[in-house]
C-alpha positions as MATLAB code, in Angstrom:
seq = 'XXXXXXXXXXXXXXXXXXXXXXXXXXXXXXXXXXXXXXXXXXXXXXXXXXXXXXXXXXXXXXXXXXXXXXXXXXXXXXXXXXXXXXXXXXXXXXXXXXXXXXXXXXXXXXXXXXXXXXXXXXXXXXXXXXXXXXXXXXXXXXXXXXXX';
ca = [
     156.571   61.860  -44.290;
     154.377   59.885  -41.357;
     154.399   56.524  -43.086;
     156.711   55.291  -45.240;
     155.485   54.534  -48.818;
     156.722   50.853  -49.955;
     156.960   50.308  -53.638;
     158.304   47.287  -55.424;
     161.462   47.238  -57.511;
     159.289   46.969  -60.675;
     157.053   49.862  -59.864;
     160.159   51.922  -58.788;
     162.102   51.378  -62.007;
     158.974   52.369  -64.072;
     158.280   55.445  -62.029;
     161.967   56.600  -62.316;
     162.211   55.451  -66.147;
     159.205   58.208  -66.557;
     161.126   60.797  -64.690;
     164.249   60.296  -66.503;
     162.678   60.096  -69.892;
     161.429   63.755  -69.213;
     157.904   63.029  -67.596;
     157.229   65.702  -64.811;
     156.050   64.410  -61.582;
     152.769   66.671  -62.187;
     152.324   64.658  -65.802;
     152.894   61.353  -63.779;
     150.433   62.520  -61.023;
     147.670   63.235  -63.712;
     148.140   59.991  -65.442;
     147.912   57.974  -61.904;
     144.755   59.784  -61.159;
     143.161   59.014  -64.130;
     144.852   55.654  -64.328;
     145.848   56.785  -68.061;
     148.097   53.865  -69.041;
     148.577   55.379  -72.514;
     150.054   58.567  -70.801;
     153.045   56.290  -70.300;
     153.365   55.353  -74.070;
     156.235   57.640  -75.102;
     158.486   56.606  -72.123;
     157.583   52.958  -72.306;
     160.554   50.685  -73.221;
     160.529   46.978  -74.318;
     161.317   45.704  -71.166;
     159.706   48.438  -68.992;
     155.988   48.896  -70.350;
     153.414   50.175  -67.870;
     150.338   47.625  -69.164;
     150.186   46.593  -65.622;
     151.502   49.529  -63.596;
     148.213   50.354  -62.208;
     146.697   47.019  -61.711;
     149.735   45.744  -60.159;
     149.977   48.773  -57.683;
     146.547   48.143  -56.587;
     146.830   44.490  -55.928;
     149.707   45.114  -53.680;
     148.554   48.350  -51.902;
     151.179   50.597  -53.467;
     150.004   54.118  -53.133;
     151.440   55.358  -56.299;
     150.302   59.098  -55.744;
     151.982   59.314  -52.313;
     155.164   57.829  -53.708;
     155.403   60.594  -56.369;
     154.716   63.439  -53.829;
     156.369   62.142  -50.862;
     158.861   59.553  -51.876;
     159.210   55.925  -51.295;
     161.263   52.932  -50.022;
     161.965   49.840  -52.308;
     160.448   46.742  -50.693;
     163.462   44.508  -52.068;
     166.320   44.952  -54.262;
     167.683   42.236  -56.185;
     171.416   43.071  -57.447;
     170.405   43.404  -61.098;
     167.433   45.311  -60.427;
     169.188   47.746  -58.119;
     171.659   48.329  -61.047;
     168.779   49.114  -63.212;
     167.103   51.388  -60.709;
     170.219   53.313  -60.329;
     170.596   53.519  -64.037;
     166.735   54.782  -64.344;
     167.040   57.078  -61.368;
     170.208   58.946  -62.025;
     171.115   58.244  -65.669;
     174.131   56.221  -65.018;
     175.551   53.080  -66.916;
     176.342   49.876  -65.405;
     179.828   49.120  -66.230;
     180.735   52.486  -67.084;
     179.541   54.597  -64.313;
     179.273   51.840  -61.631;
     179.876   48.173  -61.334;
     177.433   45.517  -59.921;
     178.848   42.285  -58.621;
     177.819   39.247  -56.517;
     176.101   41.214  -53.583;
     178.055   44.432  -54.219;
     177.772   47.683  -55.924;
     181.081   49.841  -56.308;
     182.056   53.097  -57.856;
     178.900   54.796  -57.727;
     179.521   58.414  -57.922;
     176.514   60.671  -56.966;
     175.998   64.084  -56.091;
     174.967   64.810  -52.650;
     171.284   65.409  -53.313;
     171.279   61.922  -55.366;
     173.194   60.207  -52.538;
     170.369   61.339  -50.183;
     167.612   59.944  -52.490;
     169.500   56.708  -52.826;
     169.634   56.499  -48.999;
     165.942   56.846  -48.853;
     164.865   54.509  -51.683;
     167.368   51.663  -51.107;
     165.596   48.457  -49.822;
     166.686   47.420  -46.318;
     168.224   44.494  -47.615;
     171.141   46.776  -48.838;
     173.371   48.848  -46.991;
     175.797   51.902  -47.922;
     179.113   50.479  -46.575;
     181.561   53.062  -47.741;
     181.329   56.572  -48.721;
     184.268   58.978  -49.829;
     184.352   62.355  -50.956;
     185.243   62.736  -54.783;
     184.693   65.756  -57.077;
     181.390   64.770  -58.087;
     180.147   64.583  -54.563;
     180.523   61.066  -53.070;
     181.739   57.675  -54.234;
     179.556   54.893  -52.616;
     179.844   51.153  -52.171;
     176.442   49.185  -51.731;
     176.600   45.746  -50.105;
     173.883   42.972  -49.720;
     172.950   43.375  -45.893;
     173.852   39.617  -45.525;
     177.377   40.015  -46.623;
     178.134   43.015  -44.205;
];
């Protein structure tokens, strides 16, 4: 990837929500190319609708097509938003599969592929501060960069 694709936390959550609910990358790409909001109706949720998905991306210069094909990095993660993104991206539940605290995420167990995706997507205001091998793969601790 020659240039890193940047997405807002909100856009990244919606993209991972669509994937997590079974929408293939090919179907997501078709919807993006056609700017077809209705294609996301089946994966839409009360708090995460797609009404402004395309207009927001256009207004903020987010290349959705490249993000789906080549990957992306989130521009900024809030602690709550990071927890939601982890939930959508990996199908994990906060307080059951990991803990989100003030400036820290602990107990996050990911397989090696998931850990690699997290490292590539995580906004630069967060860092992976600890990684230990566990049967599932790795148990990670994430911290807000300002607290490291």
